[in-house]
N, CA, C and O atoms as CSV, one atom per row, in Angstrom:
chain,resi,resn,atom,element,x,y,z
A,1,MET,N,N,12.752,2.164,-3.527
A,1,MET,CA,C,11.423,1.668,-3.735
A,1,MET,C,C,11.482,0.158,-3.932
A,1,MET,O,O,12.359,-0.362,-4.623
A,2,ARG,N,N,10.548,-0.518,-3.323
A,2,ARG,CA,C,10.494,-1.974,-3.447
A,2,ARG,C,C,9.997,-2.381,-4.822
A,2,ARG,O,O,9.102,-1.754,-5.387
A,3,LYS,N,N,10.584,-3.429,-5.344
A,3,LYS,CA,C,10.112,-4.039,-6.589
A,3,LYS,C,C,9.359,-5.302,-6.198
A,3,LYS,O,O,9.959,-6.244,-5.679
A,4,ILE,N,N,8.071,-5.333,-6.436
A,4,ILE,CA,C,7.266,-6.498,-6.089
A,4,ILE,C,C,6.823,-7.161,-7.385
A,4,ILE,O,O,6.023,-6.596,-8.131
A,5,PRO,N,N,7.337,-8.352,-7.655
A,5,PRO,CA,C,6.985,-9.030,-8.898
A,5,PRO,C,C,5.560,-9.580,-8.856
A,5,PRO,O,O,4.992,-9.781,-7.783
A,6,ARG,N,N,5.002,-9.816,-10.021
A,6,ARG,CA,C,3.695,-10.448,-10.115
A,6,ARG,C,C,3.796,-11.838,-9.507
A,6,ARG,O,O,4.765,-12.562,-9.736
A,7,ASN,N,N,2.798,-12.196,-8.741
A,7,ASN,CA,C,2.843,-13.447,-8.002
A,7,ASN,C,C,1.471,-14.098,-8.087
A,7,ASN,O,O,0.453,-13.426,-7.917
A,8,TYR,N,N,1.435,-15.383,-8.345
A,8,TYR,CA,C,0.156,-16.083,-8.457
A,8,TYR,C,C,-0.202,-16.858,-7.194
A,8,TYR,O,O,-1.275,-17.460,-7.135
A,9,ARG,N,N,0.663,-16.861,-6.183
A,9,ARG,CA,C,0.382,-17.529,-4.908
A,9,ARG,C,C,-0.180,-16.566,-3.875
A,9,ARG,O,O,-1.016,-16.959,-3.062
A,10,ASN,N,N,0.256,-15.326,-3.891
A,10,ASN,CA,C,-0.152,-14.336,-2.898
A,10,ASN,C,C,-0.860,-13.175,-3.575
A,10,ASN,O,O,-0.837,-13.036,-4.798
A,11,ILE,N,N,-1.481,-12.355,-2.763
A,11,ILE,CA,C,-2.127,-11.147,-3.267
A,11,ILE,C,C,-1.058,-10.078,-3.436
A,11,ILE,O,O,-0.364,-9.744,-2.476
A,12,THR,N,N,-0.916,-9.543,-4.630
A,12,THR,CA,C,0.022,-8.448,-4.879
A,12,THR,C,C,-0.709,-7.350,-5.631
A,12,THR,O,O,-1.710,-7.605,-6.301
A,13,GLY,N,N,-0.214,-6.145,-5.520
A,13,GLY,CA,C,-0.837,-5.047,-6.236
A,13,GLY,C,C,-0.345,-3.713,-5.739
A,13,GLY,O,O,0.721,-3.608,-5.132
A,14,ALA,N,N,-1.144,-2.686,-6.007
A,14,ALA,CA,C,-0.804,-1.328,-5.595
A,14,ALA,C,C,-2.075,-0.637,-5.128
A,14,ALA,O,O,-3.161,-0.872,-5.658
A,15,VAL,N,N,-1.920,0.202,-4.147
A,15,VAL,CA,C,-3.051,0.963,-3.617
A,15,VAL,C,C,-2.746,2.446,-3.792
A,15,VAL,O,O,-1.633,2.898,-3.520
A,16,SER,N,N,-3.744,3.195,-4.247
A,16,SER,CA,C,-3.530,4.628,-4.439
A,16,SER,C,C,-3.762,5.359,-3.123
A,16,SER,O,O,-4.502,4.895,-2.256
A,17,ARG,N,N,-3.125,6.491,-2.999
A,17,ARG,CA,C,-3.257,7.301,-1.788
A,17,ARG,C,C,-4.250,8.418,-2.043
A,17,ARG,O,O,-4.358,8.923,-3.160
A,18,SER,N,N,-4.970,8.798,-1.010
A,18,SER,CA,C,-6.008,9.820,-1.156
A,18,SER,C,C,-5.429,11.216,-1.366
A,18,SER,O,O,-6.129,12.098,-1.865
A,19,ASN,N,N,-4.158,11.437,-0.993
A,19,ASN,CA,C,-3.576,12.774,-1.120
A,19,ASN,C,C,-2.863,12.989,-2.453
A,19,ASN,O,O,-2.286,14.054,-2.669
A,20,GLY,N,N,-2.888,12.010,-3.347
A,20,GLY,CA,C,-2.290,12.172,-4.665
A,20,GLY,C,C,-0.844,11.745,-4.775
A,20,GLY,O,O,-0.260,11.852,-5.853
A,21,ASP,N,N,-0.239,11.259,-3.689
A,21,ASP,CA,C,1.139,10.754,-3.740
A,21,ASP,C,C,1.191,9.490,-4.595
A,21,ASP,O,O,0.149,8.902,-4.887
A,22,PRO,N,N,2.384,9.066,-4.996
A,22,PRO,CA,C,2.501,7.842,-5.802
A,22,PRO,C,C,1.909,6.626,-5.092
A,22,PRO,O,O,1.827,6.577,-3.865
A,23,MET,N,N,1.506,5.663,-5.887
A,23,MET,CA,C,0.898,4.445,-5.353
A,23,MET,C,C,1.902,3.646,-4.525
A,23,MET,O,O,3.109,3.707,-4.759
A,24,VAL,N,N,1.384,2.900,-3.559
A,24,VAL,CA,C,2.200,2.052,-2.695
A,24,VAL,C,C,1.922,0.603,-3.085
A,24,VAL,O,O,0.767,0.186,-3.177
A,25,ARG,N,N,2.992,-0.159,-3.312
A,25,ARG,CA,C,2.844,-1.558,-3.705
A,25,ARG,C,C,2.812,-2.454,-2.473
A,25,ARG,O,O,3.487,-2.180,-1.480
A,26,TYR,N,N,2.029,-3.519,-2.542
A,26,TYR,CA,C,1.902,-4.456,-1.429
A,26,TYR,C,C,2.013,-5.886,-1.941
A,26,TYR,O,O,1.847,-6.152,-3.131
A,27,GLU,N,N,2.298,-6.807,-1.009
A,27,GLU,CA,C,2.402,-8.210,-1.394
A,27,GLU,C,C,1.650,-9.140,-0.455
A,27,GLU,O,O,1.950,-10.332,-0.390
A,28,SER,N,N,0.675,-8.607,0.272
A,28,SER,CA,C,-0.214,-9.442,1.081
A,28,SER,C,C,-1.474,-8.638,1.389
A,28,SER,O,O,-1.474,-7.408,1.324
A,29,ALA,N,N,-2.539,-9.348,1.722
A,29,ALA,CA,C,-3.788,-8.678,2.067
A,29,ALA,C,C,-3.623,-7.863,3.351
A,29,ALA,O,O,-4.197,-6.782,3.482
A,30,LEU,N,N,-2.846,-8.381,4.288
A,30,LEU,CA,C,-2.608,-7.667,5.542
A,30,LEU,C,C,-1.887,-6.344,5.289
A,30,LEU,O,O,-2.237,-5.317,5.871
A,31,GLU,N,N,-0.885,-6.379,4.422
A,31,GLU,CA,C,-0.141,-5.164,4.086
A,31,GLU,C,C,-1.048,-4.160,3.374
A,31,GLU,O,O,-0.974,-2.962,3.647
A,32,ARG,N,N,-1.896,-4.631,2.472
A,32,ARG,CA,C,-2.838,-3.757,1.765
A,32,ARG,C,C,-3.778,-3.083,2.752
A,32,ARG,O,O,-4.001,-1.875,2.671
A,33,ASP,N,N,-4.331,-3.855,3.685
A,33,ASP,CA,C,-5.252,-3.299,4.675
A,33,ASP,C,C,-4.555,-2.287,5.584
A,33,ASP,O,O,-5.151,-1.278,5.960
A,34,PHE,N,N,-3.301,-2.553,5.937
A,34,PHE,CA,C,-2.538,-1.627,6.771
A,34,PHE,C,C,-2.345,-0.289,6.057
A,34,PHE,O,O,-2.486,0.767,6.674
A,35,TYR,N,N,-2.024,-0.327,4.766
A,35,TYR,CA,C,-1.871,0.911,4.001
A,35,TYR,C,C,-3.185,1.678,3.930
A,35,TYR,O,O,-3.188,2.907,3.987
A,36,GLU,N,N,-4.289,0.972,3.808
A,36,GLU,CA,C,-5.595,1.631,3.791
A,36,GLU,C,C,-5.860,2.331,5.124
A,36,GLU,O,O,-6.364,3.454,5.146
A,37,LEU,N,N,-5.524,1.676,6.226
A,37,LEU,CA,C,-5.711,2.294,7.539
A,37,LEU,C,C,-4.818,3.518,7.714
A,37,LEU,O,O,-5.256,4.538,8.247
A,38,LEU,N,N,-3.566,3.419,7.265
A,38,LEU,CA,C,-2.656,4.562,7.364
A,38,LEU,C,C,-3.173,5.755,6.569
A,38,LEU,O,O,-3.036,6.902,6.993
A,39,ASP,N,N,-3.765,5.473,5.422
A,39,ASP,CA,C,-4.229,6.544,4.541
A,39,ASP,C,C,-5.323,7.387,5.200
A,39,ASP,O,O,-5.426,8.582,4.922
A,40,PHE,N,N,-6.132,6.789,6.059
A,40,PHE,CA,C,-7.245,7.515,6.667
A,40,PHE,C,C,-7.011,7.901,8.122
A,40,PHE,O,O,-7.910,8.436,8.770
A,41,ASP,N,N,-5.817,7.637,8.642
A,41,ASP,CA,C,-5.479,8.018,10.013
A,41,ASP,C,C,-5.006,9.472,10.014
A,41,ASP,O,O,-4.031,9.803,9.339
A,42,ILE,N,N,-5.679,10.333,10.760
A,42,ILE,CA,C,-5.335,11.759,10.757
A,42,ILE,C,C,-4.012,12.043,11.454
A,42,ILE,O,O,-3.456,13.129,11.290
A,43,ASN,N,N,-3.494,11.092,12.231
A,43,ASN,CA,C,-2.226,11.279,12.934
A,43,ASN,C,C,-1.012,10.922,12.086
A,43,ASN,O,O,0.117,11.170,12.510
A,44,VAL,N,N,-1.207,10.351,10.913
A,44,VAL,CA,C,-0.111,9.933,10.036
A,44,VAL,C,C,0.103,11.009,8.981
A,44,VAL,O,O,-0.822,11.364,8.249
A,45,ARG,N,N,1.324,11.525,8.906
A,45,ARG,CA,C,1.638,12.550,7.904
A,45,ARG,C,C,2.069,11.945,6.584
A,45,ARG,O,O,1.633,12.391,5.523
A,46,SER,N,N,2.933,10.919,6.640
A,46,SER,CA,C,3.401,10.270,5.412
A,46,SER,C,C,3.904,8.871,5.736
A,46,SER,O,O,4.175,8.544,6.891
A,47,TYR,N,N,4.022,8.065,4.711
A,47,TYR,CA,C,4.572,6.719,4.829
A,47,TYR,C,C,5.108,6.299,3.474
A,47,TYR,O,O,4.738,6.861,2.443
A,48,GLU,N,N,5.989,5.297,3.489
A,48,GLU,CA,C,6.591,4.808,2.240
A,48,GLU,C,C,6.324,3.342,2.082
A,48,GLU,O,O,6.746,2.740,1.095
């Protein structure tokens, strides 16, 4: 699992998954948006 430290220059955080799996941490707005798209894509079974 990636360790993403708190950062005041970039957007960092965690996004919850709709299926109840553990939260996924991100370190950019693009990465956050990509995880959101993966979460609602019916062709994606899982991601890390």
